[in-house]
One Martini backbone bead per residue (centre of mass of N, CA, C, O) as a GRO file, in nm:
protein
  240
    1MET     BB    1   8.866  11.803  11.832
    2ALA     BB    2   9.016  12.080  11.881
    3ALA     BB    3   9.285  12.237  11.760
    4ALA     BB    4   9.396  12.348  12.031
    5GLU     BB    5   9.380  12.076  12.182
    6THR     BB    6   9.562  11.918  11.994
    7ALA     BB    7   9.815  12.095  12.020
    8ALA     BB    8   9.847  12.055  12.329
    9LEU     BB    9   9.876  11.742  12.325
   10TYR     BB   10  10.152  11.772  12.130
   11GLU     BB   11  10.310  11.901  12.336
   12GLY     BB   12  10.616  11.736  12.361
   13TYR     BB   13  10.606  11.470  12.188
   14ALA     BB   14  10.890  11.442  12.067
   15GLU     BB   15  11.037  11.434  12.338
   16ALA     BB   16  10.888  11.184  12.456
   17LYS     BB   17  10.994  10.999  12.203
   18GLY     BB   18  11.295  11.089  12.117
   19TRP     BB   19  11.303  11.289  11.882
   20THR     BB   20  11.575  11.401  11.641
   21GLY     BB   21  11.656  11.301  11.333
   22GLN     BB   22  11.946  11.113  11.377
   23ASN     BB   23  11.835  10.783  11.312
   24SER     BB   24  11.777  10.688  11.016
   25ALA     BB   25  11.988  10.472  10.921
   26ALA     BB   26  11.895  10.252  11.132
   27GLN     BB   27  11.602  10.221  10.966
   28PHE     BB   28  11.652  10.115  10.675
   29PRO     BB   29  11.611   9.803  10.699
   30PHE     BB   30  11.311   9.824  10.771
   31PHE     BB   31  11.222   9.971  10.502
   32ASP     BB   32  11.326   9.756  10.312
   33HIS     BB   33  11.132   9.539  10.416
   34LEU     BB   34  10.871   9.686  10.356
   35ALA     BB   35  10.918   9.724  10.048
   36LYS     BB   36  10.929   9.423   9.984
   37LEU     BB   37  10.644   9.340  10.088
   38ALA     BB   38  10.490   9.587   9.918
   39ASP     BB   39  10.628   9.656   9.648
   40MET     BB   40  10.813   9.924   9.661
   41LYS     BB   41  10.863  10.143   9.417
   42PRO     BB   42  11.001  10.391   9.283
   43GLY     BB   43  10.854  10.719   9.343
   44ARG     BB   44  10.586  10.888   9.451
   45LEU     BB   45  10.590  11.004   9.796
   46LEU     BB   46  10.370  11.001  10.088
   47GLU     BB   47  10.395  11.116  10.424
   48VAL     BB   48  10.177  11.080  10.693
   49GLY     BB   49  10.303  11.159  10.969
   50PHE     BB   50  10.646  11.153  10.994
   51GLY     BB   51  10.783  11.277  11.234
   52GLU     BB   52  11.115  11.209  11.234
   53GLY     BB   53  11.178  11.120  10.909
   54CYS     BB   54  11.305  10.840  10.829
   55LEU     BB   55  11.146  10.756  10.574
   56LEU     BB   56  11.220  11.004  10.404
   57ASP     BB   57  11.521  10.955  10.406
   58TRP     BB   58  11.505  10.681  10.273
   59ALA     BB   59  11.355  10.759  10.014
   60LYS     BB   60  11.568  10.956   9.910
   61ALA     BB   61  11.803  10.739   9.907
   62ARG     BB   62  11.612  10.536   9.706
   63GLY     BB   63  11.468  10.739   9.474
   64TYR     BB   64  11.246  10.902   9.580
   65GLU     BB   65  10.970  11.127   9.566
   66ALA     BB   66  10.948  11.307   9.864
   67SER     BB   67  10.678  11.367  10.094
   68GLY     BB   68  10.533  11.568  10.375
   69ASN     BB   69  10.340  11.562  10.689
   70ASP     BB   70  10.285  11.766  10.993
   71ILE     BB   71  10.195  11.898  11.330
   72ILE     BB   72  10.503  11.921  11.412
   73ARG     BB   73  10.711  12.178  11.397
   74SER     BB   74  10.993  12.067  11.479
   75MET     BB   75  10.991  11.836  11.263
   76VAL     BB   76  10.959  12.012  11.014
   77GLU     BB   77  11.213  12.183  11.055
   78ALA     BB   78  11.415  11.945  11.060
   79ALA     BB   79  11.345  11.838  10.777
   80ARG     BB   80  11.414  12.095  10.621
   81ASP     BB   81  11.717  12.098  10.711
   82ARG     BB   82  11.746  11.813  10.537
   83GLY     BB   83  11.581  11.869  10.252
   84LEU     BB   84  11.280  11.827  10.289
   85ASP     BB   85  10.945  11.779  10.166
   86VAL     BB   86  10.747  11.977  10.382
   87ARG     BB   87  10.444  12.006  10.589
   88LEU     BB   88  10.228  12.197  10.786
   89GLY     BB   89   9.977  11.993  10.888
   90GLU     BB   90   9.697  11.871  10.795
   91LEU     BB   91   9.556  11.685  10.566
   92LYS     BB   92   9.429  11.825  10.254
   93ALA     BB   93   9.247  11.921  10.019
   94GLY     BB   94   9.489  12.075   9.794
   95ASP     BB   95   9.788  12.026   9.886
   96PHE     BB   96   9.770  11.835   9.638
   97ALA     BB   97   9.765  11.692   9.355
   98GLU     BB   98   9.590  11.496   9.182
   99HIS     BB   99   9.726  11.204   9.094
  100SER     BB  100  10.058  11.213   9.232
  101PHE     BB  101  10.078  10.919   9.379
  102ASP     BB  102  10.211  10.597   9.438
  103TRP     BB  103  10.259  10.662   9.754
  104ILE     BB  104  10.103  10.611  10.078
  105VAL     BB  105  10.213  10.680  10.414
  106ALA     BB  106  10.090  10.540  10.744
  107MET     BB  107  10.266  10.548  11.042
  108ASP     BB  108  10.108  10.568  11.320
  109VAL     BB  109   9.816  10.751  11.262
  110LEU     BB  110   9.506  10.662  11.252
  111GLU     BB  111   9.473  10.623  11.571
  112HIS     BB  112   9.466  10.954  11.611
  113LEU     BB  113   9.174  10.926  11.498
  114THR     BB  114   8.875  10.952  11.404
  115THR     BB  115   8.652  10.808  11.205
  116GLU     BB  116   8.593  11.064  11.041
  117GLN     BB  117   8.895  11.131  10.988
  118ILE     BB  118   8.971  10.874  10.845
  119ILE     BB  119   8.780  10.903  10.605
  120ALA     BB  120   8.891  11.176  10.513
  121HIS     BB  121   9.181  11.081  10.461
  122LEU     BB  122   9.116  10.847  10.264
  123THR     BB  123   8.984  11.030  10.054
  124VAL     BB  124   9.242  11.185   9.991
  125PHE     BB  125   9.413  10.950   9.910
  126ARG     BB  126   9.243  10.863   9.668
  127ALA     BB  127   9.289  11.136   9.509
  128LEU     BB  128   9.621  11.116   9.511
  129LEU     BB  129   9.626  10.871   9.346
  130LYS     BB  130   9.746  10.697   9.117
  131PRO     BB  131   9.732  10.481   8.890
  132GLY     BB  132   9.818  10.207   9.097
  133GLY     BB  133   9.807  10.314   9.365
  134LYS     BB  134   9.915  10.309   9.721
  135VAL     BB  135   9.856  10.210  10.062
  136VAL     BB  136  10.042  10.234  10.372
  137ALA     BB  137   9.948  10.087  10.694
  138ARG     BB  138  10.000  10.145  11.046
  139PHE     BB  139   9.873   9.973  11.350
  140PRO     BB  140   9.720   9.884  11.612
  141ASN     BB  141   9.595   9.557  11.680
  142GLY     BB  142   9.265   9.509  11.780
  143ALA     BB  143   9.267   9.179  11.725
  144SER     BB  144   9.469   9.182  11.959
  145PRO     BB  145   9.556   9.098  12.293
  146PHE     BB  146   9.852   9.274  12.250
  147PHE     BB  147   9.777   9.595  12.187
  148GLY     BB  148   9.759   9.775  12.449
  149VAL     BB  149  10.045   9.891  12.481
  150HIS     BB  150  10.032  10.054  12.212
  151HIS     BB  151   9.758  10.205  12.241
  152TYR     BB  152   9.752  10.290  12.568
  153GLY     BB  153  10.054  10.430  12.566
  154ASP     BB  154   9.880  10.666  12.412
  155VAL     BB  155   9.678  10.949  12.453
  156THR     BB  156   9.644  11.011  12.127
  157HIS     BB  157   9.474  10.768  12.106
  158LEU     BB  158   9.137  10.700  11.967
  159THR     BB  159   9.134  10.438  11.753
  160PRO     BB  160   9.063  10.126  11.726
  161LEU     BB  161   9.224   9.882  11.508
  162SER     BB  162   9.170   9.678  11.220
  163PRO     BB  163   9.165   9.540  10.923
  164GLU     BB  164   8.853   9.523  10.924
  165SER     BB  165   8.776   9.812  11.025
  166LEU     BB  166   8.935   9.963  10.811
  167GLY     BB  167   8.774   9.845  10.574
  168GLN     BB  168   8.512   9.991  10.643
  169LEU     BB  169   8.627  10.280  10.612
  170ALA     BB  170   8.752  10.252  10.327
  171ALA     BB  171   8.485  10.208  10.170
  172ARG     BB  172   8.393  10.511  10.212
  173ALA     BB  173   8.667  10.596  10.022
  174GLY     BB  174   8.733  10.378   9.787
  175LEU     BB  175   8.868  10.144   9.955
  176THR     BB  176   9.091   9.852   9.996
  177VAL     BB  177   9.201   9.568  10.152
  178SER     BB  178   9.453   9.371   9.988
  179ARG     BB  179   9.675   9.352  10.231
  180GLU     BB  180   9.867   9.168  10.466
  181LEU     BB  181  10.151   9.231  10.669
  182ARG     BB  182  10.451   9.074  10.783
  183LEU     BB  183  10.622   9.284  10.998
  184ARG     BB  184  10.936   9.100  11.040
  185PRO     BB  185  11.218   9.199  11.129
  186TYR     BB  186  11.572   9.165  11.133
  187PRO     BB  187  11.842   9.197  11.304
  188PRO     BB  188  12.154   9.243  11.344
  189GLY     BB  189  12.304   8.965  11.403
  190ILE     BB  190  12.304   8.646  11.508
  191GLY     BB  191  12.190   8.662  11.797
  192ALA     BB  192  11.949   8.850  11.734
  193LYS     BB  193  11.820   8.672  11.518
  194ALA     BB  194  11.772   8.422  11.695
  195LYS     BB  195  11.592   8.560  11.903
  196ARG     BB  196  11.375   8.658  11.700
  197TRP     BB  197  11.303   8.383  11.583
  198LEU     BB  198  11.194   8.265  11.851
  199SER     BB  199  10.978   8.480  11.892
  200TYR     BB  200  10.815   8.420  11.634
  201ARG     BB  201  10.755   8.122  11.694
  202ALA     BB  202  10.599   8.177  11.952
  203ARG     BB  203  10.381   8.348  11.824
  204ASP     BB  204  10.274   8.135  11.628
  205ALA     BB  205  10.183   7.933  11.842
  206ILE     BB  206   9.986   8.116  11.990
  207GLU     BB  207   9.815   8.192  11.747
  208LEU     BB  208   9.719   7.911  11.664
  209LEU     BB  209   9.590   7.829  11.935
  210ALA     BB  210   9.414   8.076  12.016
  211ALA     BB  211   9.259   8.137  11.753
  212THR     BB  212   9.141   7.853  11.713
  213ALA     BB  213   8.999   7.825  11.990
  214TYR     BB  214   8.822   8.105  11.965
  215TYR     BB  215   8.769   8.124  11.617
  216GLY     BB  216   8.847   7.872  11.414
  217ARG     BB  217   9.095   8.057  11.321
  218ARG     BB  218   9.343   8.223  11.180
  219LEU     BB  219   9.506   8.507  11.327
  220THR     BB  220   9.646   8.814  11.353
  221LEU     BB  221   9.836   8.883  11.671
  222ASP     BB  222   9.989   9.110  11.626
  223PRO     BB  223  10.020   9.429  11.771
  224ASP     BB  224  10.067   9.495  11.470
  225ALA     BB  225   9.939   9.643  11.167
  226THR     BB  226   9.982   9.585  10.807
  227VAL     BB  227   9.861   9.757  10.514
  228VAL     BB  228   9.707   9.744  10.191
  229LEU     BB  229   9.568   9.997   9.981
  230GLU     BB  230   9.305  10.021   9.731
  231PRO     BB  231   9.127  10.107   9.483
  232VAL     BB  232   8.811  10.084   9.383
  233GLN     BB  233   8.666   9.948   9.130
  234MET     BB  234   8.389   9.974   8.942
  235ASN     BB  235   8.328   9.664   8.915
  236GLN     BB  236   8.337   9.613   9.222
  237THR     BB  237   8.102   9.796   9.298
  238LEU     BB  238   7.883   9.656   9.123
  239GLU     BB  239   7.902   9.372   9.254
  240LYS     BB  240   7.803   9.494   9.543
   0.00000   0.00000   0.00000
């Protein structure tokens, strides 16, 4: 897709999503939960496609040295007004020094790219990671029969992904999916927590029955998938 066509497609995107950049604090418990599951310790963090900027606000508040990039000018300008270190445009090699980030986060980003673009982005991620650094990515889970609302509800989504298919693309970039995360946070309030708990238990029952019946093994059928990617070590490459 040409750059001009991409820019036109995203015109008004922030407004359509209702992004204002004013609701970050309400999202902090969700990001605390994500950090706990992924074992994300404070360090240097890059968020690719930061959107509203809530995760960057959280990272700054939690002691990370956080940077970000996005293609939506209004969101970049709003983030800069809040004192965040952000850049306008797609991530490219040379935007940041190599081996400079402990964490790279891409929440609901990769599905907006073609397979070639995903490989190119993951290749840049690999170069930007410090030794021991990791990538955390979330995307609509194409392995789930319930992902359609999330994936097809946005016309800017280009590539259906699953942990397995992302692993195929990641291998081209020298990365591997090391963990799948069950990103299932609970809302505040006893009533809301009880309702969410029942919802999760119902999901688990459907998942166990449907996946076992159709595939002979349990699969994650949550409509979104969240994974951790790590660089493939040289000895792993030789073994393959």
